[in-house]
C-alpha positions in Angstrom: 11.8 46.1 -117.0 10.4 49.6 -117.8 12.2 51.6 -120.4 13.5 55.1 -119.6 11.1 57.9 -120.5 12.1 60.1 -123.4 11.6 63.8 -122.7 11.6 66.7 -125.2 14.6 69.1 -125.0 12.5 72.0 -123.8 9.6 72.1 -121.4 7.3 74.8 -120.1 8.1 75.4 -116.5 5.6 75.7 -113.6 7.1 76.9 -110.4 6.1 75.2 -107.1 7.0 77.5 -104.1 8.5 75.5 -101.1 7.0 72.3 -102.5 8.5 69.4 -104.5 6.6 67.0 -106.9 8.3 63.6 -106.9 8.0 61.0 -109.6 4.9 58.9 -109.1 3.1 61.5 -107.0 -0.2 63.0 -108.0 -1.4 66.5 -107.2 -4.3 68.7 -108.2 -4.2 72.5 -109.0 -6.7 75.1 -109.9 -5.8 78.2 -112.0 -8.0 81.2 -112.5 -7.4 83.8 -115.2 -8.8 86.8 -113.2 -6.4 86.7 -110.3 -3.7 85.2 -112.5 -2.8 82.9 -109.6 -3.3 79.3 -108.9 -5.0 77.6 -105.9 -3.2 74.4 -105.2 -4.3 71.6 -102.9 -1.8 70.6 -100.1 -1.1 74.3 -99.6 1.2 74.6 -102.6 1.8 78.0 -104.1 2.1 78.3 -107.9 3.7 81.3 -109.4 2.0 84.0 -111.6 1.4 83.5 -115.3 0.6 79.8 -114.8 -2.8 80.2 -116.6 -1.1 80.9 -119.9 1.2 77.9 -119.4 -1.7 75.5 -118.7 -3.6 76.9 -121.6 -0.9 76.7 -124.2 1.1 73.7 -123.1 -1.7 71.4 -122.0 -5.2 72.6 -123.1 -4.3 73.5 -126.7 -2.4 70.2 -127.3 -4.6 67.3 -128.0 -2.0 64.9 -126.7 -2.1 66.6 -123.4 1.6 67.5 -123.4 4.2 67.5 -120.7 5.3 70.4 -118.4 8.1 70.7 -116.0 7.7 71.3 -112.2 10.6 73.1 -110.7 10.8 74.0 -107.0 11.5 77.6 -106.1 12.2 79.3 -102.8 12.1 82.8 -101.3 15.2 85.0 -101.7 15.7 85.0 -97.9 15.8 81.2 -97.8 18.4 80.8 -100.6 22.1 80.6 -99.7 23.3 80.8 -103.4 22.1 82.4 -106.6 22.8 82.0 -110.2 22.3 84.4 -113.2 19.4 86.8 -112.9 16.7 86.7 -115.6 14.6 89.7 -116.2 11.3 89.6 -118.1 12.0 89.7 -121.8 15.8 89.6 -121.3 15.9 85.8 -121.8 14.4 84.5 -125.1 14.8 81.2 -126.9 17.9 82.7 -128.6 19.4 84.1 -125.4 21.8 81.6 -124.0 22.5 81.4 -120.3 24.3 78.4 -119.1 23.8 77.9 -115.4 25.1 74.4 -115.6 26.7 73.0 -112.5 25.1 75.9 -110.5 23.1 75.0 -107.4 20.3 77.3 -108.4 19.2 80.1 -110.6 17.7 83.5 -109.7 15.0 85.2 -111.7 12.8 88.4 -111.5 9.3 88.9 -112.7 6.7 91.7 -112.5 3.8 90.5 -110.5 0.3 92.1 -110.5 1.4 95.0 -112.7 3.8 96.4 -110.1 7.0 97.9 -111.2 9.2 96.5 -108.5 10.9 93.2 -109.2 10.4 90.1 -107.0 13.4 87.8 -107.0 12.9 84.0 -106.7 15.5 81.2 -106.7 15.0 78.2 -108.9 16.2 74.7 -108.0 18.5 73.2 -110.6 16.5 70.0 -110.9 12.8 69.3 -111.5 10.2 66.7 -112.4 8.4 66.2 -115.7 4.7 65.9 -115.2 1.7 64.9 -117.4 -1.9 65.9 -117.0 -4.1 63.0 -115.9 -7.2 65.2 -115.9 -7.8 68.6 -117.3 -11.0 70.6 -117.2 -12.0 74.2 -118.0 -14.8 76.3 -116.7 -16.0 79.8 -117.5 -17.9 81.9 -115.0 -20.7 84.2 -116.2 -21.1 87.1 -116.5 -17.5 87.9 -115.4 -16.0 85.6 -118.1 -13.4 84.3 -115.6 -11.7 81.1 -116.9 -10.7 78.4 -114.4 -8.5 75.4 -115.2 -8.4 72.3 -112.9 -5.5 70.1 -113.6 -4.5 66.7 -112.0 -0.7 66.2 -112.6 1.4 63.1 -112.2 5.1 63.2 -111.7 7.0 61.1 -114.3 10.8 61.5 -114.0 13.6 63.8 -112.9 15.4 66.2 -115.2 18.2 68.7 -114.8 17.7 72.4 -115.9 20.4 73.4 -118.4 18.9 76.7 -119.5 16.0 78.9 -118.2 14.3 81.4 -120.5 11.0 83.3 -120.8 8.4 82.6 -123.5 5.8 85.3 -123.5 4.2 85.3 -120.1 5.7 82.1 -118.7 9.1 80.3 -118.4 10.6 77.5 -120.5 13.7 75.5 -119.8 16.2 73.4 -121.8 16.4 70.2 -119.8 18.3 66.9 -119.6 16.5 63.7 -118.5 17.8 62.0 -115.3 15.6 58.9 -115.6 17.1 55.5 -114.9 17.9 53.6 -118.1 17.5 49.8 -118.5 21.2 49.2 -118.6 21.9 51.2 -115.5 19.1 49.4 -113.7 20.4 45.9 -114.7 23.9 46.8 -113.6 22.6 48.1 -110.2 20.7 44.9 -109.6 24.0 42.9 -109.8 25.5 44.9 -106.9 25.1 43.3 -103.4 24.8 46.7 -101.7 21.8 47.7 -103.9 20.2 44.3 -103.4 20.5 44.6 -99.7 19.1 48.2 -99.7 16.2 47.1 -101.9 15.4 44.2 -99.6 15.6 46.4 -96.4 13.3 49.0 -98.1 10.7 46.4 -99.0 10.7 44.9 -95.5 10.3 48.3 -93.9 7.6 49.2 -96.4 5.8 46.0 -95.7 5.8 46.7 -91.9 4.3 50.1 -92.6 1.6 48.6 -94.8 0.8 46.0 -92.1 0.3 48.8 -89.6 -1.8 50.8 -91.9 -3.9 47.8 -92.8 -5.2 47.8 -89.2 -6.6 51.3 -89.7 -7.4 51.4 -93.4 -9.1 48.7 -95.6 -7.5 49.9 -98.8 -3.9 49.0 -97.9 -4.1 45.9 -100.1 -3.6 48.0 -103.2 -0.3 49.2 -101.7 0.9 45.6 -101.5 0.3 45.2 -105.2 2.6 48.2 -105.8 5.4 46.5 -103.9 5.3 43.6 -106.4 4.7 45.5 -109.7 6.4 48.9 -109.5 10.2 49.1 -110.0 12.1 49.7 -106.8 13.5 53.1 -107.8 10.0 54.5 -108.5 8.5 52.8 -105.5 10.9 54.8 -103.2 9.6 58.1 -104.7 5.9 57.0 -104.4 6.3 56.1 -100.7 8.2 59.3 -99.8 5.7 61.5 -101.7 2.9 60.4 -99.4 4.7 61.5 -96.2 4.7 65.0 -94.6 8.3 66.0 -94.6 10.2 69.3 -94.7 11.0 71.1 -97.9 14.7 70.5 -97.4 14.1 66.7 -97.1 11.9 66.9 -100.3 14.8 68.6 -102.2 17.2 66.0 -100.9 15.0 63.2 -102.2 14.7 65.0 -105.5 18.4 65.3 -105.8 19.0 61.6 -105.1 19.7 60.6 -108.6 21.9 57.7 -107.5 19.8 54.6 -106.8 21.7 53.6 -103.6 21.4 57.1 -102.1 17.7 57.3 -103.1 16.9 53.9 -101.5 18.9 54.8 -98.3 17.0 58.1 -97.9 13.6 56.5 -98.6 14.3 53.6 -96.1 15.2 56.2 -93.4 12.0 58.2 -94.0 9.7 55.1 -94.1 11.3 53.9 -90.8 10.7 57.3 -89.2 7.1 57.4 -90.4 6.6 53.9 -89.0 8.0 54.8 -85.6 5.8 57.9 -85.5 2.7 55.8 -86.1 3.7 53.3 -83.4 4.2 56.0 -80.8 0.9 57.6 -81.7 -0.8 54.3 -81.4 0.8 53.7 -78.0 -0.4 57.1 -76.7 -3.9 56.5 -78.1 -4.1 53.1 -76.4 -3.0 54.6 -73.1 -5.6 57.4 -73.3 -8.3 55.0 -74.3 -7.4 52.7 -71.5 -7.7 55.4 -69.0 -11.0 56.5 -70.3 -12.3 53.0 -70.4 -11.2 52.5 -66.8 -13.0 55.7 -65.6 -16.1 54.6 -67.5 -16.0 51.2 -66.0 -15.7 52.6 -62.5 -18.6 54.9 -63.2 -20.8 52.1 -64.4 -19.8 49.9 -61.4 -20.7 52.7 -59.0 -24.1 53.2 -60.7 -24.7 49.4 -60.5 -23.7 49.3 -56.9 -26.1 52.2 -56.1 -28.9 50.4 -57.9 -28.2 47.1 -56.1 -28.3 48.9 -52.7 -31.6 50.6 -53.6 -33.1 47.2 -54.5 -31.9 45.6 -51.3 -33.0 48.6 -49.2 -29.4 48.8 -47.9 -28.8 52.3 -49.0 -26.4 53.6 -46.3 -26.5 57.4 -46.3 -23.3 57.6 -44.3 -21.4 55.9 -47.1 -22.7 58.4 -49.7 -20.4 61.3 -49.0 -21.9 63.6 -51.5 -25.4 63.1 -50.2 -24.2 63.6 -46.6 -22.4 66.8 -47.7 -25.6 68.1 -49.5 -27.7 67.5 -46.3 -25.0 69.3 -44.3 -25.1 72.2 -46.6 -28.9 72.4 -46.4 -28.8 72.5 -42.6 -26.1 75.2 -42.6 -28.6 78.0 -43.0 -26.8 79.8 -45.8 -28.3 83.0 -47.2 -30.2 82.5 -50.5 -27.6 84.0 -52.8 -24.8 81.9 -51.2 -27.0 78.8 -51.3 -27.4 79.2 -55.1 -23.7 79.5 -55.4 -23.1 76.4 -53.3 -25.7 74.5 -55.4 -23.8 75.3 -58.6 -20.6 74.1 -57.0 -22.3 70.9 -55.8 -23.7 70.1 -59.2 -20.3 70.6 -60.7 -18.8 68.3 -58.1 -21.4 65.6 -58.9 -20.4 65.6 -62.5 -16.7 65.0 -61.6 -15.0 61.8 -60.9 -12.9 61.4 -57.7 -9.8 61.0 -59.8 -10.1 64.4 -61.5 -7.7 67.1 -60.4 -10.3 69.6 -59.3 -12.5 67.1 -57.3 -10.6 67.3 -54.1 -10.4 71.2 -54.0 -14.1 71.5 -54.8 -15.0 69.0 -52.1 -12.9 70.9 -49.5 -14.5 74.2 -50.6 -18.0 72.9 -50.2 -17.2 71.4 -46.8 -16.0 74.8 -45.7 -19.3 76.4 -46.8 -21.2 73.7 -44.9 -19.0 74.0 -41.7 -19.2 77.8 -41.4 -21.8 79.0 -38.8 -24.0 81.2 -41.0 -26.8 81.5 -38.5 -25.5 79.6 -35.5 -24.7 82.0 -32.6 -24.1 81.8 -28.9 -27.1 82.9 -26.9 -25.9 85.6 -24.5 -27.2 85.2 -21.0 -28.4 88.2 -19.0 -25.4 90.3 -18.1 -24.8 90.7 -14.4 -22.4 93.6 -13.9 -21.8 92.7 -10.3 -20.7 89.2 -11.2 -18.6 90.6 -14.1 -16.8 92.8 -11.6 -16.2 90.0 -9.2 -14.9 87.8 -12.1 -12.5 90.6 -13.2 -11.3 91.1 -9.6 -10.8 87.4 -9.2 -8.8 87.0 -12.4 -6.8 90.3 -12.3 -5.3 92.2 -9.4 -5.1 95.9 -9.8 -5.7 97.5 -13.3 -8.6 99.5 -11.8 -8.9 101.8 -14.7 -8.8 99.1 -17.3 -11.4 97.0 -15.5 -13.7 100.0 -15.1 -13.5 100.6 -18.9 -14.5 96.9 -19.5 -17.4 97.2 -17.1 -18.6 100.3 -19.0 -18.3 98.3 -22.3 -20.4 95.5 -20.8 -23.0 97.9 -19.5 -23.6 99.3 -22.9 -23.9 95.8 -24.3 -26.5 95.0 -21.6 -28.6 98.1 -22.5 -28.2 97.7 -26.3 -27.1 94.1 -27.3 -26.9 95.0 -31.0 -24.8 98.1 -30.3 -21.7 98.5 -32.5 -19.2 99.0 -29.7 -15.6 100.1 -30.3 -12.8 97.7 -30.9 -10.8 97.6 -27.7 -7.0 97.5 -28.1 -5.0 96.7 -24.9 -1.5 98.1 -25.2 1.2 97.3 -22.7 4.4 95.4 -22.0 4.5 91.6 -22.0 3.1 89.8 -19.0 0.6 92.4 -17.8 -2.5 90.3 -18.6 -3.7 91.6 -22.0 -4.8 88.2 -23.3 -6.4 87.2 -20.1 -8.5 90.4 -20.1 -9.9 89.4 -23.5 -10.8 85.9 -22.1 -12.5 87.6 -19.2 -14.7 89.6 -21.6 -15.8 86.5 -23.4 -16.6 84.8 -20.0 -18.6 87.8 -18.8 -20.6 87.8 -22.1 -21.0 84.1 -22.1 -19.5 83.9 -25.6 -17.0 81.5 -27.1 -13.4 82.8 -27.4 -11.0 82.4 -30.3 -7.5 83.8 -30.6 -5.8 84.8 -33.9 -2.1 85.4 -33.6 -0.9 88.1 -36.0 2.8 88.2 -34.9 5.1 87.9 -37.9 2.2 87.9 -40.5 3.4 89.5 -43.7 1.0 88.1 -46.3 -2.3 89.7 -46.9 -3.7 86.3 -47.8 -3.4 85.3 -44.1 -6.2 87.7 -43.5 -8.2 87.5 -46.7 -7.3 84.0 -47.8 -5.8 82.7 -51.0 -7.6 82.6 -54.3 -8.8 79.1 -55.2 -6.9 79.2 -58.5 -3.6 78.7 -56.5 -2.3 75.3 -55.5 -2.6 74.7 -51.8 -5.0 77.7 -51.3 -6.8 78.0 -48.0 -9.1 80.5 -46.2 -7.8 83.3 -44.2 -7.2 83.1 -40.4 -10.4 84.9 -39.6 -12.6 82.5 -41.5 -10.6 79.6 -40.2 -11.1 80.8 -36.7 -14.9 81.3 -37.2 -15.1 77.7 -38.5 -13.0 76.4 -35.6 -15.1 78.1 -32.9 -18.4 77.1 -34.6 -20.5 80.3 -33.9 -20.9 83.5 -35.7 -20.6 85.8 -32.7 -17.5 84.9 -30.7 -15.0 87.1 -29.0 -12.1 87.2 -31.3 -8.7 88.3 -30.0 -6.3 89.8 -32.6 -3.1 89.1 -30.7 0.1 91.1 -31.4 -1.5 93.4 -33.9 1.5 95.7 -33.8 3.9 92.9 -35.1 2.4 92.5 -38.6 4.7 93.3 -41.5 4.4 94.1 -45.2 6.2 93.0 -48.4 5.4 92.2 -52.0 2.6 89.9 -51.0 0.6 92.8 -49.5 0.0 94.6 -46.2 -2.1 92.6 -43.6 -2.7 95.8 -41.7 -4.5 97.2 -44.7 -6.7 94.1 -44.9 -7.6 94.5 -41.2 -9.2 97.9 -42.0 -12.2 96.2 -43.5 -12.3 93.7 -40.7 -12.4 96.2 -37.9 -14.8 98.7 -39.6 -18.4 98.1 -38.5 -19.7 99.6 -41.7 -17.7 97.2 -43.9 -17.3 93.9 -42.1 -21.0 93.0 -42.7 -19.8 91.8 -46.2 -16.3 90.7 -45.5 -15.0 88.9 -48.6 -12.5 86.2 -48.1 -10.7 85.4 -51.4 -10.9 81.7 -50.8 -14.6 81.8 -49.7 -15.4 84.2 -52.6 -18.8 85.0 -51.0 -19.5 87.7 -48.4 -19.5 86.7 -44.8 -21.0 88.8 -42.0 -18.5 89.6 -39.2 -20.6 92.3 -37.6 -21.6 90.0 -34.7 -18.0 89.3 -33.8 -16.5 91.2 -30.9 -13.0 92.1 -31.8 -10.3 92.7 -29.1 -6.7 93.5 -30.1 -3.4 93.5 -28.1 -0.1 95.2 -28.8 3.1 96.0 -27.0 3.4 99.5 -28.5 1.4 101.8 -30.7 4.0 103.2 -33.0 4.1 100.3 -35.5 0.3 100.3 -36.0 -0.7 102.4 -39.1 -2.8 105.5 -38.2 -5.9 104.4 -40.2 -5.9 101.1 -38.3 -5.3 102.8 -35.0 -8.2 105.1 -35.7 -10.6 102.1 -35.8 -9.6 101.0 -32.2 -9.9 102.4 -28.7 -6.5 102.2 -27.1 -6.4 101.1 -23.4 -2.9 101.3 -22.0 -1.9 98.7 -19.4 1.1 99.9 -17.3 3.5 97.6 -15.5 2.8 96.3 -12.0 4.2 97.7 -8.8 6.1 95.4 -6.5 3.1 95.4 -4.1 0.8 94.3 -7.0 3.3 91.7 -8.1 3.3 90.3 -4.5 -0.5 90.1 -4.4 -0.6 88.5 -7.9 2.0 85.9 -6.8 0.3 85.0 -3.6 -3.2 84.8 -5.1 -2.7 83.5 -8.6 0.9 82.5 -9.5 1.8 80.2 -6.6 -1.4 78.2 -6.6 -1.1 77.8 -10.4 2.6 76.8 -10.2 2.0 74.2 -7.5 -0.9 72.7 -9.5 1.2 72.5 -12.7 4.0 70.6 -10.9 1.7 68.2 -9.0 2.4 69.8 -5.6 0.3 71.4 -2.9 0.9 73.6 0.1 1.5 70.5 2.1 4.8 70.0 0.1 6.0 73.5 -0.6 5.4 76.8 1.1 6.7 80.1 -0.2 6.4 82.9 2.4 5.7 86.5 1.4 9.1 87.6 2.5 10.7 85.2 0.1 8.4 86.3 -2.7 9.5 89.9 -2.0 13.1 88.9 -2.3 12.4 87.1 -5.6 10.7 90.3 -6.9 13.5 92.7 -5.8 16.6 90.5 -6.4 15.7 88.3 -9.3 13.1 90.2 -11.5 12.9 93.7 -12.8 10.1 93.6 -15.4 6.8 95.3 -16.0 4.8 92.1 -16.0 5.0 88.9 -14.0 6.2 86.3 -16.4 9.8 86.3 -15.1 8.4 86.1 -11.6 6.4 83.0 -12.6 9.4 81.4 -14.1 11.4 81.8 -10.9 8.5 80.4 -8.8 8.4 77.5 -11.2 12.1 76.8 -10.6 11.4 76.6 -6.9 8.5 74.2 -7.5 10.7 72.0 -9.7 13.3 71.8 -7.0 10.7 70.7 -4.5 9.2 68.2 -6.9 12.7 66.6 -7.3 13.0 66.1 -3.6 9.5 64.6 -3.3 10.0 62.3 -6.3 13.3 61.0 -4.9 11.5 59.6 -1.8 12.0 55.8 -1.9 8.6 54.3 -1.1 9.9 50.9 0.2 6.9 49.2 1.7 6.7 45.9 3.5 3.4 44.0 4.1 2.7 43.3 7.7 -1.0 42.8 8.3 -2.6 46.2 7.8 0.5 48.3 8.7 3.0 49.7 6.1 6.4 51.1 7.0 7.8 53.8 4.8 11.5 54.4 4.4 12.5 57.8 3.0 15.7 59.9 3.2 13.5 62.9 3.9 11.8 61.2 6.8 15.1 59.8 8.1 16.5 63.3 8.3 13.4 64.6 10.1 12.8 61.7 12.6 15.0 60.7 15.4 16.5 57.2 15.9 13.9 54.5 16.6 11.0 56.6 15.4 8.2 54.9 13.5 5.8 56.1 10.9 2.5 54.4 10.8 0.7 54.8 7.5 -2.8 54.0 6.4 -3.4 51.3 3.8 -4.2 53.0 0.4 -6.8 51.1 -1.6 -6.1 50.5 -5.3 -7.7 53.0 -7.8 -7.2 56.2 -5.9 -6.2 59.3 -7.9 -2.8 60.8 -8.0 -3.7 63.7 -5.8 -4.9 61.4 -3.0 -1.8 59.3 -3.4 0.3 62.5 -3.2 -1.5 63.5 0.0 -0.9 60.0 1.4 2.8 60.4 0.9 2.8 63.8 2.6 5.8 64.4 4.9 5.4 65.5 8.5 6.1 69.2 7.6 6.2 71.0 4.2 9.3 72.4 2.6 9.7 76.1 3.4 11.6 78.3 1.0 14.3 80.4 2.7 17.2 82.6 1.4 19.5 79.6 1.3 17.2 77.7 -1.0 16.7 80.8 -3.1 20.4 81.1 -3.8 20.8 77.3 -4.3 18.0 77.2 -6.9 17.9 80.6 -8.5 21.6 81.4 -8.0 23.1 84.6 -6.6 20.9 87.7 -6.7 20.8 89.3 -10.2 19.9 92.8 -9.0 21.1 94.8 -6.0 19.7 98.0 -4.5 23.3 99.3 -4.2 23.8 99.2 -8.0 22.8 102.8 -8.5 25.0 104.1 -5.8 27.9 102.1 -7.2 27.3 103.3 -10.8 27.2 107.0 -9.8 30.1 106.9 -7.4 32.3 108.7 -9.9 31.6 112.1 -11.6 30.3 112.0 -15.1 27.5 109.4 -14.5 23.8 110.2 -14.3 20.6 108.1 -14.0 17.9 108.5 -16.6 14.4 107.0 -17.1 13.4 105.6 -20.5 10.4 103.7 -22.0 10.7 100.4 -23.8 8.3 97.9 -25.2 8.8 96.0 -21.9 7.8 99.0 -19.8 9.9 101.7 -18.1 13.6 101.1 -17.5 16.5 102.9 -15.8 19.2 104.0 -18.2 22.7 105.1 -17.0 24.6 107.7 -19.0 28.4 107.8 -18.6 30.7 110.6 -19.8 34.5 110.9 -19.8 37.0 113.2 -21.2 40.5 112.8 -22.7 43.0 114.8 -24.6 42.0 115.5 -28.2 40.7 118.0 -30.7 37.4 118.9 -29.2 35.2 116.2 -30.7 32.2 114.4 -29.2 32.0 110.7 -29.5 28.7 108.7 -28.8 28.4 105.0 -28.3 25.7 102.5 -27.2 23.8 101.8 -30.5 22.0 105.1 -30.5 19.4 106.5 -32.8 19.5 109.8 -34.6 17.1 111.5 -32.2 19.2 110.7 -29.1 22.4 111.8 -30.9 20.8 115.2 -31.6 19.9 115.4 -27.9 23.6 114.9 -27.0 24.7 117.6 -29.4 22.1 120.0 -27.9 23.2 119.1 -24.4 26.9 119.8 -25.2 26.0 123.1 -26.9 24.0 124.3 -23.9 26.8 123.3 -21.4 29.5 125.1 -23.6 27.3 128.2 -23.8 26.8 128.3 -20.0 30.3 127.1 -19.0 31.2 130.4 -17.3 28.0 130.5 -15.3 28.4 126.9 -14.3 32.0 127.7 -13.1 33.4 125.2 -15.5 36.0 127.7 -16.9 37.9 130.6 -15.3 37.4 133.1 -18.1 34.1 133.9 -19.8 35.6 133.4 -23.3 37.4 130.2 -22.5 36.7 127.0 -24.5 36.0 123.9 -22.4 36.6 121.6 -25.4 40.0 123.0 -26.2 42.5 120.2 -26.2 40.1 117.5 -25.1 37.5 115.1 -26.5 34.3 114.0 -24.7 33.0 110.4 -24.9 29.4 109.7 -23.9 28.3 106.1 -23.6 24.9 104.4 -22.9 25.6 101.0 -21.4 24.0 97.8 -22.7 25.3 98.5 -26.2 23.5 95.5 -27.7 20.1 97.2 -27.1 19.1 99.9 -29.7 18.3 103.2 -28.0 16.5 106.2 -29.3 14.0 108.8 -28.2 13.7 112.4 -27.1 13.7 111.9 -23.3 17.4 111.9 -22.5 18.2 115.6 -22.7 18.3 116.4 -19.0 20.2 113.2 -18.3 22.9 114.1 -20.8 23.3 117.7 -19.5 23.6 116.4 -15.9 26.3 113.8 -16.9 28.3 116.5 -18.8 28.1 119.0 -16.0 29.1 116.3 -13.5 32.1 115.3 -15.6 33.4 118.8 -16.2 32.8 120.0 -12.6 34.0 116.7 -11.1 30.9 116.7 -8.8 29.0 113.4 -8.3 25.3 113.1 -9.1 23.0 112.0 -6.2 22.6 108.2 -6.3 19.0 108.3 -5.2 17.9 110.6 -8.1 16.7 109.7 -11.6 15.4 112.0 -14.3 13.7 112.3 -17.6 12.9 115.1 -20.0 14.0 116.8 -23.2 15.7 120.2 -23.4 16.0 123.1 -25.9 19.0 125.2 -26.7 17.6 127.9 -24.4 17.4 125.5 -21.5 13.7 124.7 -21.3 12.7 121.3 -20.1 10.0 119.8 -22.4 7.4 117.2 -21.5 7.9 113.5 -22.5 5.7 110.4 -22.6 5.5 107.2 -20.7 5.6 108.9 -17.3 3.7 106.2 -15.5 6.0 103.4 -16.7 9.1 105.5 -15.9 8.0 106.2 -12.4 7.2 102.6 -11.8 10.6 101.7 -13.1 12.2 104.1 -10.6 10.2 102.6 -7.8 11.3 99.1 -9.0 15.0 100.0 -8.9 14.7 101.5 -5.4 15.2 105.2 -6.5 13.8 107.7 -4.0 13.8 111.0 -6.0 12.5 111.5 -9.6 12.9 114.7 -11.6 10.1 115.3 -14.2 9.2 118.1 -16.6 6.8 120.5 -15.0 4.3 120.0 -17.9 4.0 116.3 -17.0 2.2 117.0 -13.7 -1.1 115.8 -15.1 0.4 112.4 -16.0 1.0 111.5 -12.3 -2.7 110.9 -11.9 -2.3 107.5 -13.5 0.5 106.4 -11.0 -0.7 104.4 -8.1 -0.8 106.3 -4.8 1.2 103.6 -3.1 4.1 104.2 -5.5 3.9 108.0 -5.2 4.0 107.8 -1.4 7.5 106.2 -1.6 8.9 108.7 -4.0 9.8 112.4 -4.0 8.7 113.9 -7.3 10.5 117.1 -8.4 9.2 119.2 -11.3 11.6 121.3 -13.4 10.9 124.0 -15.9 14.5 124.7 -16.9 17.8 122.9 -16.9 19.0 125.0 -14.0 16.2 123.5 -11.9 17.4 120.0 -12.8 21.0 120.7 -11.9 20.0 122.2 -8.5 18.2 119.0 -7.6 20.6 116.5 -9.2 23.6 117.4 -7.0 23.9 117.1 -3.3 23.3 120.6 -1.7 22.4 122.1 -5.1 24.8 123.4 -7.8 27.1 126.4 -7.0 25.9 129.0 -9.5 27.3 132.4 -10.1 25.0 135.1 -9.1 24.7 136.4 -12.7 23.6 133.0 -13.9 20.2 133.3 -12.3 17.5 134.4 -14.8 
């Protein structure tokens, strides 16, 4: 049993900042006289004035005396403070008794500065002796350096802290375990159990360390020779623990508490080592697996080379490299691709970036860098015949396409304009682009831009993003496989913009011939030449297209079709296509021209022909049901087959026979359908129209019925679907002279209504709406103006004359002519201003069966675009002033006062 160490009553104190020296621990410090600071291994800070302490307390004593090591902490880290000691205030005779205090506070001048730096001393420390002490003098500076190796001996309690010259001293009380206390503790079962548990845990830790370090055998000797209470300090001192845990271990004077804390720290350190070993083994296992797979692949490749069985198809990387070599990339892009390929070869398939690099290189290899469609010699006559065959009407549009093709024939490398077809749905914009590709002999690719709001859809995503992909343009080029296709940018007016960018802005580079030679897709990250691509765009209206983008295109407007054009389109194109789509032929179903006219007038009112095609498809489906319901019950009797069918039974008299030819196996469906042909085809009549399509949706008498009462006028408006007829209804009631507008109207049309009412009120006397010239027509009444079809938003500057006519009709109780429609904006002085969309509006009036159309006089030039067949059925009236409109809108003219004429 080791006797308790006897300590002197007073020791020189060396402060350790945020570090604790435990009994049994060994530490090395270096002190230099010039800087008056110490450099301490393990990142421990030693306070100022320590050079004098080492010199006087250790170096000058031959017995290599003892010093005290006391932890200190910053003022901000301390929660309590004891008496404050100032330099020179505390001497050996000055008594301060901080006993039972958790800590002391002291101030010292550092580096000659006048300000005082407060530190907080712990109330316990460890006595230490010097195991090694050396001194060195540097020349010519004369700087003295002490190197000291200290060993912690035992704990002590600080009873009094004073200053002696330039360093601190303290009156102490030893806390070392005496022999009697140790013998008494060894008799307690709790202590024995704690000691046994500590040794077991320590032995497990040593066993784990033995696998890594060969010197662990010396540690086993310590377990057998060193007392248990010192052994706990030695183990804990070797761990990296927090300053608070070090202080808690220093304060563990009681043996049970000390062993309990030491066991807990040893167990925690053991678990940390085990977790680290598990992670290391897992990582090493993964690395060894990758290395093993790499070696096996190398061996497999070597075996195949020796056997002469090196299958290039199985070597994907080699196949990809050959494909890239044959792609015809430009030299700078080929260098970039080679760098990416070398990087791919160094990667394993299991690595995260392998798949994305592989897809990127495959895109570079698949793009047609030099592959292009060879244009055949353009035959303008054949191109005209093709356009006439595919499209009926559209004379002006087809003429512009022929001009475009003629320029391409004379100068194949000419940078022609980007054609943009604008018109309502169903008028053949997309099919015109297809016809251009057919005439040029080029491949056709369609890029839908409807609803695109992300700029990355045009330029592509950057490869740094997960799930990145090229833009739609590069993807379309890859899909079509040539560098000079005809590319249709469909619905270019329906792109949007948000925080992800503006696709319309990205299209500026695409459609500019000076810039698209070096189009840079973010995913591709190398320039791609789009100058050989012929771009064609389509839109329903021009307003949403930004002006810079609109400036890069040549706009060609496609108006709606007239009923005569729809009839020809239906007979030449729609009916054959519908019959073919439903597996029918003219032998099963025949739709006469008269029935097609009825479908056009009674069931469709559109600018295009899509609704007409849907109605014809409904008729074809009804016929297909009747044909499919035929029961083909056949009986074998030599070479004659008898067919029983409800359709036949209804068409043949009693006792009639149908002799049919034997149909050999293997005939196609069309031949089989022809073999089942009935004696006469199914003819569409008015009864079938009403049974299949329902009652007529539109009636020519609608306009007459709507304007049967005063206060209703007929206007012409333009929408994205073409021209439409818009009714305006006005009524009056008792009130305070207010104007109420309904029908989901925009701000422009509301202002037109205010202008119309103001003009009527100012001319009320001339219009014979009031008896006296100064009378107020709004006195005691409110006027309500409504635009029917309230679910549809309405706005625009073309309803002025229609509103004036409705108000005058309401206030004069005269009915507007039912065969007359009008359009035009007005001023407060009564002038009729020109408006747009005249062609579509006139076609809409013709579609609705209106006979007379009132237009602004300045729109005379716009009638040149209206087909002559339509103009021949209409009476076009031009008006310069509102008075001209009113004279033509009412039957027999409007009864003006003489003084009203200007």
